[in-house]
C-alpha positions, -999 to +999 in steps of 0.1 A: +136+313+287+107+336+299+130+365+301+143+360+266+106+360+252+093+387+274+084+410+243+065+380+227+027+372+233+017+337+242+014+324+207+048+338+198+064+323+228+051+289+220+064+292+184+097+303+196+100+275+221+094+252+191+120+270+171+146+268+200+140+232+205+145+223+166+176+245+165+193+226+195+183+193+182+198+200+148+230+214+164+239+184+184+270+165+171+281+130+185+312+139+206+327+105+197+330+116+162+357+142+172+379+114+184+371+090+154+380+115+129+409+130+150+396+164+149+418+191+164+392+210+185+403+246+190+431+239+166+450+220+194+461+183+195+451+159+222+476+173+246+466+207+243+494+220+220+484+244+192+483+231+158+509+247+136+492+269+112+516+296+102+550+313+107+559+346+123+589+367+134+568+392+155+570+374+188+579+341+204+561+324+234+584+297+252+573+274+281+594+244+275+630+234+270+641+203+250+662+180+272+673+148+259+648+151+230+618+156+254+599+187+263+606+198+299+584+227+315+604+258+321+599+294+333+578+311+307+597+336+283+581+361+259+601+378+231+590+407+208+609+407+175+637+386+193+638+407+225+631+392+259+601+412+273+614+409+308+646+425+299+629+452+279+609+461+309+640+465+329+655+486+303+624+509+303+629+521+339+626+557+343+613+561+307+577+575+299+572+559+263+576+523+270+545+514+251+553+535+221+588+520+218+572+485+220+549+496+191+576+508+172+596+474+176+565+453+166+557+473+135+594+478+124+612+448+138+638+468+158+639+489+188+641+526+179+671+550+186+664+584+201+658+602+167+635+574+155+615+572+186+611+612+186+599+611+151+575+582+157+560+600+187+554+631+164+535+608+139+516+591+165+504+624+183+494+639+150+469+610+144+453+612+179+427+637+173+391+631+163+367+656+147+340+670+166+316+656+140+329+620+146+327+623+184+292+636+182+277+615+153+295+583+159+308+578+196+279+596+214+252+582+193+237+550+206+262+548+234+267+512+246+273+497+281+300+474+264+326+497+252+341+471+231+310+471+208+315+510+206+351+505+196+340+482+167+313+506+156+338+536+158+365+516+138+341+504+112+328+540+108+364+554+104+363+535+071+340+562+057+364+589+067+392+573+048+396+582+011+417+553+005+401+526+028+403+496+004+440+500-005+457+471+010+491+478+000+518+477+028+523+515+028+486+522+031+481+496+058+509+509+078+495+544+075+461+532+087+476+511+114+495+541+130+463+560+128+441+534+146+469+527+173+468+565+180+431+570+180+420+538+199+428+551+234+408+584+227+378+565+213+377+543+242+378+569+269+353+591+249+330+559+245+331+553+283+322+590+293+294+588+267+279+556+283+282+572+317+264+604+304+237+588+282+230+556+301+239+564+336+229+601+336+262+614+348+283+643+336+299+643+302+337+651+304+355+653+271+391+662+274+416+663+243+447+642+245+480+661+250+507+656+223+535+657+250+518+628+270+524+592+264+495+567+256+492+558+294+495+594+305+466+605+282+444+576+292+447+586+328+443+622+322+412+618+298+397+593+321+399+613+355+376+642+361+405+663+373+429+649+347+456+643+375+478+612+380+510+603+396+542+592+380+539+557+396+503+553+382+513+562+347+545+540+347+524+510+358+498+517+332+525+520+305+540+486+315+505+471+314+502+483+279+537+468+270+529+432+283+496+431+265+509+444+233+515+410+215+515+374+224+523+351+194+502+346+162+480+317+176+460+337+202+424+339+193+423+376+182+456+377+166+447+346+145+414+361+137+435+391+123+454+367+101+424+348+091+404+379+082+435+398+065+441+367+044+407+373+026+419+406+012+395+428+034+402+462+046+422+473+077+391+485+096+371+453+091+402+432+101+408+452+134+371+452+142+370+414+139+400+412+162+382+433+188+351+411+184+373+381+192+390+398+222+357+407+238+350+372+249+354+361+285+376+333+274+401+357+259+405+395+266+374+396+290+392+371+316+405+398+337+370+411+345+360+375+354+389+375+379+377+407+396+341+393+397+354+360+412+373+379+438+341+400+448+321+367+450+350+354+472+349+382+495+312+377+502+317+342+512+352+342+529+346+364+561+383+361+572+409+367+545+437+353+568+417+320+572+434+298+545+408+270+553+379+293+543+398+302+510+405+267+502+369+255+508+357+283+486+382+275+457+372+238+461+335+247+455+345+269+425+365+239+409+337+215+417+312+238+399+294+247+432+302+284+435+307+315+414+296+310+380+297+273+382+319+266+352+345+249+374+372+276+364+394+295+386+398+324+364+434+338+361+449+304+369+463+283+341+474+290+306+473+273+273+510+276+267+528+285+299+535+261+326+558+271+354+553+308+350+537+335+328+564+362+323+537+388+319+521+379+353+557+379+369+563+416+357+527+427+367+529+411+402+560+432+410+543+463+399+512+454+418+535+453+451+546+488+443+512+501+436+496+483+466+521+499+489+513+533+475+475+528+476+474+511+511+462+480+496+486+453+509+461+434+528+440+428+496+473+421+477+481+393+503+447+378+496+457+376+459+489+360+467+472+334+490+445+326+463+471+322+436+490+298+458+461+277+471+442+277+438+469+259+421+470+233+448+431+228+448+431+225+409+458+200+409+443+179+437+408+178+423+416+173+387+447+150+394+471+172+374+507+164+374+520+191+351+529+226+366+502+252+369+507+289+370+488+322+373+483+341+340+486+378+332+446+382+340+451+372+375+465+406+386+456+429+357+421+436+371+434+443+405+459+467+392+434+484+368+412+487+399+442+504+419+446+527+391+410+538+394+402+523+359+365+512+357+356+476+349+339+488+316+376+497+303+394+466+314+390+448+280+391+481+258+426+488+275+436+453+264+426+463+229+445+496+231+475+476+239+470+446+216+462+466+185+498+471+180+504+433+178+474+430+155+486+456+131+520+441+130+506+407+123+481+422+095+512+438+079+531+405+080+504+387+064+501+411+036+537+415+031+542+377+028+510+374+003+498+340+019+469+319+008+434+326+022+432+306+055+408+278+050+408+249+075+385+221+069+354+209+086+342+173+081+304+168+072+289+142+096+253+146+089+233+126+064+223+134+028+183+137+024+158+135-003+141+169-013+103+172-006+082+199-022+063+220+006+029+201+003+045+169+006+062+175+039+041+157+065+064+157+095+052+177+125 
């Protein structure tokens, strides 16, 4: 509290403490009322399943099979426009533009042929550049330590550079979408270098994207001082972008896109709102929490091969006695997937390839052990009987670290990928011309008589 009010004098601190107390008191709702009125908190029913709020053809998330009229947990499956992502990744072997192909699929409903992909790549590369004025006056001014905030600022300012910003016809929104998908990697890397220069007093390196490079290649090229990267590094990052590009209409940031789009707002505002959602540690910021948890684990587990030490640490985490004391083992468990998260399965295989190349197999083994032991510890301490799996966030931070990507860019890279899905869902919402999304909240307060100011005698 004292840190929050460090800029206040004693009298103002006292006033603020009073205001905070009043705010907290007025904000408390009797938790039993949620049960009494059957409120779907988090838009989920009592067993954790999401409440059906819309329809989509863009992607499908499957974690159960129907057997004898009952839902039975199964290996997780993820489909983009009807295509199994795991099969897509196998088909992308040896190809440089997996993410671009995926973006085409999400936006247009079908995988491109060679000519369609070639034309799409030309359109994408033509949209990558940013004017020197925009870089100087927007990205470099008031650089932020949190790049996600820089992305929101930049996107909202791009509105001013668009002569047809308010036009929400499908044609114009598609134009804006392709433009933003192409520009977001460049904005992210430039925002990171601006942060290093203006906040950390390091050298400023601004390298233009190359039109012949894929999105993954350009990210690595613009991020690294020497601009160099290996084919394996680019391939791994490319697949990371593919598996993060879309995940159904119900995830927080995509649902935000639908909600904001349904109001009739512009594309820049809608995507900025999605980025605001993704920033949260309960959503896109989870991979960073996994990395932080592992750093804390390494400080307390002296022998990585001692499973007893690992188990003791994880037990303390679950019992809210270690790490951030939330009781969460980050990267373990998912709102939908049960036996496996297909994205994690894909990423785990690429993590093995990269760890061998980077000579970090010992650390990879630690991840394997934590993944296995954490499931057991959580199930034992919370008396869970349903399957529990690691999610995509469990390995993504480790993979980014092996790629030399700084933690400040973990969530922005998620945004660079997921913007393809957001734009596809925005277009779907606009094309289907749905109603404004407006769920209900029940008032559980009391009605009161109004008193004029001189007659308010309470303290």
